[in-house]
C-alpha positions as CSV (number, residue, x, y, z in Angstrom):
1,M,-0.2,-0.1,0.2
2,S,1.4,3.6,-1.1
3,D,2.2,6.0,1.8
4,R,0.4,8.4,0.3
5,S,-3.3,8.3,1.9
6,K,-6.2,8.0,-0.7
7,D,-7.7,11.3,0.1
8,E,-4.6,13.2,-0.5
9,R,-4.4,14.8,-4.0
10,P,-1.1,15.6,-6.0
11,S,0.0,19.1,-6.1
12,D,-0.1,21.6,-8.7
13,E,3.9,21.0,-9.1
14,E,3.8,17.2,-9.1
15,L,0.8,17.8,-12.3
16,T,3.1,20.6,-14.2
17,P,5.4,18.7,-16.1
18,E,9.2,19.1,-15.9
19,R,10.3,22.1,-18.1
20,S,13.4,21.0,-20.1
21,G,15.2,22.8,-23.1
22,P,15.5,26.4,-24.2
23,L,12.3,27.1,-23.2
24,A,13.0,26.4,-19.9
25,A,16.0,28.0,-19.5
26,D,14.6,31.6,-20.2
27,P,11.5,32.2,-18.3
28,A,11.0,35.3,-19.8
29,N,11.1,34.2,-23.7
30,P,8.4,35.5,-25.0
31,L,7.4,31.8,-27.1
32,V,6.6,30.3,-23.5
33,P,2.9,30.9,-23.6
34,G,2.0,33.3,-21.5
35,N,5.0,35.1,-21.6
36,G,3.6,37.9,-23.7
37,Q,3.7,39.2,-27.4
38,S,5.5,37.4,-30.2
39,P,8.5,39.1,-31.0
40,E,7.8,39.8,-35.0
41,D,4.3,41.5,-33.5
42,P,4.0,44.7,-35.1
43,F,2.2,46.1,-32.9
44,P,2.4,45.4,-29.4
45,E,-0.6,45.8,-27.0
46,P,0.3,49.3,-25.1
47,A,0.4,48.6,-20.8
48,T,-1.5,51.8,-20.6
49,L,-4.1,54.7,-21.8
50,T,-1.1,57.0,-21.9
51,Q,0.5,54.3,-24.7
52,A,-2.3,53.6,-26.4
53,L,-3.1,57.2,-27.4
54,A,0.6,58.0,-28.1
55,L,-0.1,54.5,-30.3
56,L,-2.9,56.0,-31.6
57,A,-1.4,59.4,-32.9
58,E,1.4,57.9,-34.3
59,R,-0.6,55.4,-36.4
60,R,-2.4,58.6,-37.5
61,R,0.3,60.5,-38.2
62,E,1.7,57.1,-40.4
63,L,-1.6,57.3,-42.4
64,A,-1.6,60.8,-42.9
65,D,1.7,60.7,-44.5
66,V,0.8,57.8,-46.5
67,E,-2.2,59.7,-47.8
68,A,-0.1,62.4,-48.8
69,K,2.0,60.5,-50.6
70,L,-0.5,58.8,-52.5
71,R,-2.1,62.1,-53.5
72,D,1.3,63.4,-54.8
73,A,2.0,59.9,-56.8
74,E,-1.9,60.9,-58.3
75,D,-1.1,64.3,-58.7
76,R,2.2,63.4,-60.5
77,H,1.2,60.7,-62.8
78,L,-2.2,63.2,-63.7
79,R,0.6,65.7,-64.9
80,D,2.1,63.6,-67.0
81,R,-1.0,61.9,-68.6
82,A,-1.7,66.1,-69.3
83,E,1.9,66.7,-70.6
84,L,1.4,63.2,-72.8
85,E,-1.7,64.3,-74.4
86,N,-0.4,68.2,-74.9
87,F,3.0,66.4,-76.7
88,K,0.3,64.0,-79.0
89,R,-1.5,66.8,-79.7
90,R,1.1,69.2,-80.3
91,M,2.5,66.2,-82.6
92,Q,-0.4,65.9,-84.6
93,R,-0.5,69.9,-85.2
94,E,2.8,69.9,-86.0
95,R,1.9,66.7,-88.8
96,A,-0.7,67.7,-90.1
97,D,0.8,71.8,-90.3
98,A,3.8,69.7,-92.4
99,L,1.7,68.3,-94.6
100,R,-0.8,72.0,-95.5
101,Y,2.1,73.7,-95.9
102,A,4.4,71.2,-97.7
103,S,3.9,72.9,-101.1
104,E,4.8,76.3,-99.2
105,G,8.8,76.5,-101.0
106,L,8.0,75.4,-104.0
107,L,5.1,77.7,-104.7
108,R,6.9,80.9,-103.3
109,D,9.8,79.9,-106.1
110,L,7.2,79.6,-108.8
111,L,5.3,82.8,-108.2
112,P,8.5,84.9,-109.9
113,A,8.1,82.7,-112.8
114,I,4.8,83.3,-113.3
115,D,5.3,86.8,-112.6
116,N,8.2,87.1,-115.4
117,L,5.7,85.5,-117.8
118,G,3.1,88.0,-117.1
119,R,5.6,90.9,-117.7
120,A,6.8,88.9,-121.1
121,I,3.3,88.3,-122.4
122,Q,2.5,92.3,-121.3
123,A,5.7,93.6,-122.9
124,A,5.1,91.4,-126.2
125,K,1.5,93.1,-126.2
126,E,3.0,96.4,-126.0
127,S,5.2,95.5,-128.7
128,R,3.2,94.8,-131.5
129,S,1.6,96.7,-133.9
130,D,-1.5,95.0,-134.6
131,G,-3.8,92.6,-132.6
132,A,-2.3,89.6,-135.3
133,G,1.3,89.2,-136.5
134,A,3.8,86.3,-136.3
135,A,3.8,86.6,-132.4
136,G,0.5,86.1,-131.7
137,P,0.5,82.3,-131.8
138,L,3.8,82.8,-129.4
139,I,2.2,85.3,-127.0
140,D,-1.0,82.7,-126.9
141,G,0.7,80.1,-126.0
142,V,3.3,81.6,-123.3
143,E,-0.4,83.1,-121.7
144,M,-1.2,79.2,-121.6
145,V,1.7,78.4,-119.8
146,Q,0.8,81.0,-117.4
147,R,-2.4,79.8,-117.0
148,Q,-1.5,76.5,-116.3
149,L,0.9,77.3,-113.1
150,V,-1.4,79.7,-111.9
151,D,-3.8,77.1,-111.9
152,T,-1.0,74.6,-110.4
153,V,-0.3,77.0,-108.0
154,E,-4.2,77.5,-107.2
155,R,-4.6,73.5,-106.9
156,Q,-2.0,73.1,-104.1
157,G,-4.0,75.6,-101.8
158,A,-3.1,78.7,-102.9
159,S,-5.4,82.2,-103.2
160,R,-4.5,85.5,-104.8
161,I,-5.2,88.0,-102.3
162,E,-7.5,91.2,-103.6
163,A,-5.8,94.2,-103.9
164,R,-7.1,96.7,-106.6
165,G,-9.6,99.1,-105.6
166,K,-8.9,97.9,-101.6
167,A,-8.0,99.6,-98.8
168,F,-4.6,99.2,-98.3
169,D,-4.0,96.6,-95.2
170,P,-0.4,96.1,-94.5
171,S,-0.3,92.5,-93.3
172,V,-0.9,91.5,-97.0
173,H,-0.4,94.5,-99.0
174,E,3.1,96.1,-99.4
175,A,3.5,99.6,-100.9
176,V,5.8,100.4,-103.5
177,V,5.0,104.0,-104.6
178,Q,1.8,106.0,-103.8
179,V,0.0,107.9,-106.4
180,E,-1.0,111.3,-105.9
181,T,-5.1,111.4,-107.2
182,D,-8.5,112.5,-106.3
183,Q,-10.4,109.6,-107.9
184,V,-10.3,107.4,-105.0
185,P,-9.9,108.1,-101.1
186,P,-6.6,108.2,-99.9
187,G,-4.7,105.0,-98.7
188,T,-6.6,103.2,-101.5
189,V,-4.6,100.4,-103.6
190,V,-4.7,102.0,-107.0
191,D,-3.1,99.3,-109.0
192,E,-1.6,95.9,-108.6
193,L,1.9,95.4,-109.6
194,A,2.7,92.0,-108.8
195,P,0.0,89.7,-106.7
196,G,0.1,88.5,-103.4
197,Y,-0.8,85.1,-102.4
198,R,-1.9,83.3,-99.3
199,L,-1.2,79.5,-98.7
200,H,-4.4,78.4,-96.7
201,D,-4.6,80.8,-93.7
202,R,-0.6,81.9,-94.1
203,L,0.7,84.8,-96.0
204,L,2.8,83.5,-99.0
205,R,3.3,86.9,-100.7
206,A,2.3,90.2,-100.1
207,A,0.6,92.0,-102.9
208,Q,2.8,94.8,-104.3
209,V,0.7,98.1,-105.0
210,S,0.4,101.5,-105.8
211,V,-1.0,103.5,-103.1
212,A,-3.7,106.6,-103.3
213,K,-2.4,109.7,-101.4
214,P,-3.6,113.6,-101.6
215,S,-2.8,115.3,-104.4
216,R,-1.2,118.6,-103.8
217,R,-4.2,120.6,-104.9
218,E,-6.2,118.6,-102.3
219,S,-4.1,119.7,-99.6
220,R,-3.8,123.0,-100.6
221,E,-7.3,123.4,-100.4
222,N,-7.6,121.8,-97.2
């Protein structure tokens, strides 16, 4: 028969298994049940209300910083996207303008040739003594070439600037000479010496014109 009485119950120490190994060597080891949080826990439980409030304020500051960074990132994204869209529109516009005005240089070079043909035709007509003559077919041929060149220029988008009888406009007219006259108001284009042209909405060449100015007699009377 055992020395322990049947009414005696084993103590808590006897019921608790003996600990051994590294867990038992350090009673403060947090891995031991009941010794606190895991060392990897990033949010330890505050011990006091003051610590809890301080921790809450810190978390709010961190959240505000994250929100501010997100707003900055979103603003940068929107700005970059807007700049990209502006760049695409600018490139499309420049490409369209390049196609629209691709013939500008060629047309500028053709205009003096057209002018010279017109002067040659005018000089030939003035030198003829009659309406026919041997030079008649030649003049007709040169006039046909001039008309073909003018038609080619206009098909490329060029249009002639109205000048004769219009008020002088320095943006499209170039005053070569002033003419004293009382037949038209001062500042009126009397004659067109060389036609001007636009290429779409761009000035290709200003019209060379003579402009009316008050006659001396009219000036003395005023």
